[in-house]
N, C-alpha and C positions, 0 to 999 in steps of 0.2 A: 350691689347686685352683680357688677362686672367682675369684682374680685371672686365672688362665689362661683360665677360661671367659669372663670379661668381655673379656679381650684378644682372644679368638677372635671374639666378637660384634662388637667394635669393628672388627677387621680385615675381617670379612665385610661390615659396613656400608660401610666405605671402598671395598672392591672393587666393591660394588654401585653406589655413588655414581659411581665412575669409569667403570664399564661402562655405566651407564644414563644418566648425566648428572645433575649436582647439581640443576638446576632441574626436571628430569623427576621425580626421586625425591620431591621435596617439593611438587609442584604440586597444586592443588585438583582437585576432582572435575570441575568444568566444563572446566578447562584440559586435564585428561587425556582427556576426551571429545572435545575439539576436536583434540587431538594425534592420537588414534586415527583420527578422521574424516579429518584432513588426510593422514595416512599412507596410508589407503585410496585417497583421491582422487589422490594423487601417483603411485600405481602405474598409473593410467589414462593412456593415451598419445594418445587422440583424442577429438574432440567426440562421436563416435558412442558410444564406450565410456562417457563421462560421461552421455550422454543415456539410456543403458540402465541405469546405476547409480542415478541420482538419484531416479527415480520411486518405487522401492521404499522409499527412506529417507523420502520425503515421505508416502507412504501409511501407513507404519508410525507416523509422527508424527500421523496423523489428518487430513491434508489431502485435499481432493477434487481428483483429477486431471482436467484437460480432456482427454478422450479422442478428440476429433475429429482427423482426419488433418492438418487445417490447423494444429492446435496443436502437433503433434509433429514434423512434417517439412515442409520447403518447398524450392523450388529457385530458384536465381538464374541467369539466362541472361547470360553474358558477351558482350562485343562480338565475340568470336571465334565465337560461336554455341553454344559448349559450355554445358551446364546443370550447375551445381554444387549438390549437395544439402547442406542444413544442418538443424540440429535446434533446436527450442525445447522446454523442459519447463515447462508452465504448471499451477499448482495454486491452490487457493482455500481460504480460511477465512471462512465467513460471519459477518457481524456480528449482534448481537442486537437492535439498535434498529430498530423498524419504519420510522421516517422516514429512517434513515441507512444501513440495511444494503445498499441498492442503490447506495451511493457507495463508491468503492474507493481504497485505498492500495495501490499496486503497489511491491513490493520486488523488485529485480532484481539479477542478477549475470551476469558474462561466463562463458559455457560454454566454457572453454578449459583444456587441461592445465596451462598455466603460471599458473593462477589458483586453485590448490587451497585455499589458506588462505581466500580470500574466499568460495569455494563452501562451505567448511566453516562459516564464520560465517553464511552464508545459510541453510544447513540447520539450524543451531543456533537461529537466530532463528525460522524457520518452525515448529519444534517448540515453542518457548516460546509463540508467539502462538497456535498451535492448542490448547495446554494451557490457556491463559488466555482462551479465546475468549469466555467469559461476561463479560469485562471490556471487550470491543471493540464499540463502537457501529457503526462502519463495517466493511465487509468488506475482507479482504486478498487480494491476488493475489501469489503468489510465483512469479517467472518467471526461469528460467535461459535466457539468450539466446545462441544460436549465431550464426555468421557474423560474428564481430567483425572478422575480416580483410577482410570485404567491406563496409566503411563501416557497421558495426553493423547488418547486414542483419536479424538476428533481432528486435531491438527494433522496427525499422521495419516488418517484416512483421506483428508482433503488433499494433502500434498502427494500422496502415493497412489490414490485410487480415483478420486472424484474430479480432480482438476488436470486437464490434459496438457496445459501450457506452462508447466512449472519452470521450464527453462527461460521463460520470459518474466519471471518474478525478479525484480531488481532489489527489493528490500522487504523485510517483515518487521512491523512495529507491534510490539506486544503491550497490552494494558492489563494489569493485574494487581490486586491488593492495594486498593485506594481508600481503605476505610479508616486511615488515620492521617489525613493530609496535613493537618496542623503540626505534625511532628517531623516533617521532612518531605523531600521530593528528590528522587534518585533516578539515574539513568545508567543502565548497564549495556555495554556494547560488545561484550566478549573481546575487548581490547582491539576492536576493528579500527584501523587507522582512518578510513574514510569517514566513518560515523563520528569518531572522536573529533575529527576536524570540523564537522558541522556543529557539534556542541561547542567547540572552542570559538568558532566564528560567531555563534549566537551570543556568547558572553560579551562580545564587543559592541553589541547593539542593545537598544532599550527593549527589555522583555518584561512581560507581566509577572513572570516567575522564572527562576533559574534552578535547574536540578543539579545535584551534586553527582559528578561522574565517578562511579565506583568500579573498582577492579574485581571485587568479590561478587559472585552471583547472589542476588537477593533471595531467590527461591527457584525451585524447579517449576517451570511453566512452559507454555507452548513455543516460546522462542527457541527452546532446545531442538524441537522438531525441524525447524527451518535451518538452524545452524548446522544440524546433522546433514541437511541436504545441500550444504555449501552455499547458502543464501545469506547475505549480510542481515543481521538481526539486531534489533534494539529493544530493550525492555524498560518501560516507564512504570514506576511504582512509588508508593509512599512507604514501603517496608524497608527499613534499614537492614542491610545484610547482617545476619546473625542475631537480629533483635526483632523478629516478626512477632507482632501481637495485634490483637483486634480490639478496637475500642467500641466499634458499633456505630451505626449512623446517627444515633442520638447525640454523639459527642463531636460530630463532624463540623468543620467550618467550610460551608459550601462556597463562600466567596473565594477562599483559597483554592478549592477544587476548580472553580471557574477560571482562575488565573492559570492554573496548571494546564487546563484544557487549551487555553489560548496559546501557551507556549508550544504544546504538542502540535496544535494546528499549524503554527508557523514552521515547525520542523517538517511537517508533512508537505507543505508548500515547497520547501527547499528540495525535499526528495523528489517531488513530482516534476520539478522544472530544471534541476541541476544534473550534473553527470551521475551516472549510476555508481553507487558504492561498489568497491572491489572487495572480494572475499579474501583473497590470498595476500599476505603481507608483501610478497615479492612483486605482485602486480602494483602495489602502491608505490614502489620505488621506480616502476617503469613509467612509460609514457601514458598519460591519461586518455580515456576513451570519451569522446564527445559526440553528440548528435550532429548531423550535417547542419541543421538549423542554428546550432549554438556556436559554430566556428566564427571567429572574427574575420578570417579569410577562408572562404570555402575551398575545398579541393577542386582542382581544375583538370579537365581532360581535353587534350589538344587545344588548350587556350581558353576553354569555356568552363565556367562554374555552374552551368545549367545541366542537371542530369539528363535532360532530354537530348543534349548534344552527344552524350555518351551512347544513348540508345540509337540515335540516328547515324552516328559516325562509326560505331563499332558493332553494337549488338545486332541491329537489323541488317547490317552488311554481311555478317558472318554466320547469322542464324540459319540453321538447316531444319526445315520443317520435317519432323519424323514421318517416315512413310506409313507407319502403322496409324498415326493420327490422321494422315491425309485419307487413307483408305477407309477409315471409320468415322470421318467427319468430326473429329475432336478438335475443338478450338476453345479459346478463353484467355484469361489473364492470370499469369503466374506471379505471385508476389514474392520477391526475393530480397532477403537481407544480405548485406555485404559490408565489409570493412575496408577502408583505405588506411593503411598503416602510416607511421610517421615517416617512412621512406617512399610513400606513394604507391606501394604495392597492394594489389587487391587480394584479400584473404577472407577467411571465415564466411564463405558464400553458402547460404542455405535457404531452402524454400520455407517460407512462413505459411503461405496459403497456396496449395497446388491445385492443378486442374486434372492432370493425368500423369502417371509416372514418365511417359515418353516425352511430354512437354516439359515437365519439371526438370528432368535430367539435361535436356538440351539448353534450357535457360541457365542452369548452373554451369554447364560446360563452356558456353560462350562468354559468360561473365568472368569465370576463373581464368580464361585465356587473355584477359584484358592487358594491354600494355600499361606501363606505370603511369600514374597520375602525378600531379604536383600536390603534395599533402596539404591538409587544412592547417590553419594556424590559430592559436589562441594566445594573445599577448605576445605575438611575434614568434612563438615556439611551435614546432610541428607536433601534431597530436594524431592519435588514432581516431578516425571518423566513421561513425555508423551511418549507413544509408540504406533506404528501402526503395525498391523499384518495381513497377509493374511491367512485365514483359508480355506484350500482346502476341498471341497466335491467332491469326485470322485467315480463314480459307477464302480464296476468291470464288465468286459465283461462276459456274460454268455457263457459257453462252449457249 
């Protein structure tokens, strides 16, 4: 009787394995979630259907959606005069670090029915970043771009029309063509030295998957838009350059896709918390730029490494409240970005969040006039240090 029972159990398991698929039966939790998500996405047959489906998944994972009309839908006028409508789905995960949270890592994918595996990976990574947001110094933007058949119109529209702070984008990470992950895993950086270094350093650590760094571009995708905007860009794919083919999700190994997502997540953590990648090769040979918080020895002004000392001993001593602002009762906090270079000189002073042009100009003027600092150090070597300060303009109450 026991033998008969065991035989029945074995037969049932075999039937289940054949009907469900061997790899599906024994895949891990992450792989099963990716399979389920890819199956749902593959049932959608248009960009509009995907654009309606994805926001709910992002919101459920805790991301903040950009709700303006510009962020959701846009039109392209063709030479014939016809206007074609496309969709973008844009969401964000704010960083925790005060000096870096207004710098962005953009993670994007192509919003197209034939890209369901990459979109599933995109949603999985968005969920993981949102869950672990307390670990991320920089902020993330997760963007699904439509209009890929119109020369990557979605990413172009986002970068040039819908997103006002493109100068604060430190890196773009592209996910595309993930429907044959068992055949390879590739990363393309446009030969960017900063991004190549991150890939090389990752090879020295234990990783769930390791991509092959390729010098040939695997395919035309949205990374080109950001590269054209002089933003460091990296492209993750399973499409080998010159050998693009599609096997379809029925042949996918989702455990392998899950491991590749884990690698990309680790890559994103490095981008979020490390020095910003440099776009120009000559910048790579120059002194690195480091956030104030990441310096081993922080820059010092008149013997103090506390930025409040700079405000008290210099800014508020020489600040002149503009007459126009006094006459019109204008006051507030001006957020200013500045850099202290490797020689201790203050440079690249600019207003990130202004109050009024009169106050903004005065805050920049007095900071630009700063005497030299002692530069920040990393591993004993001087570096360029980025720092953000709030300059308070407060009117005294008349008695």
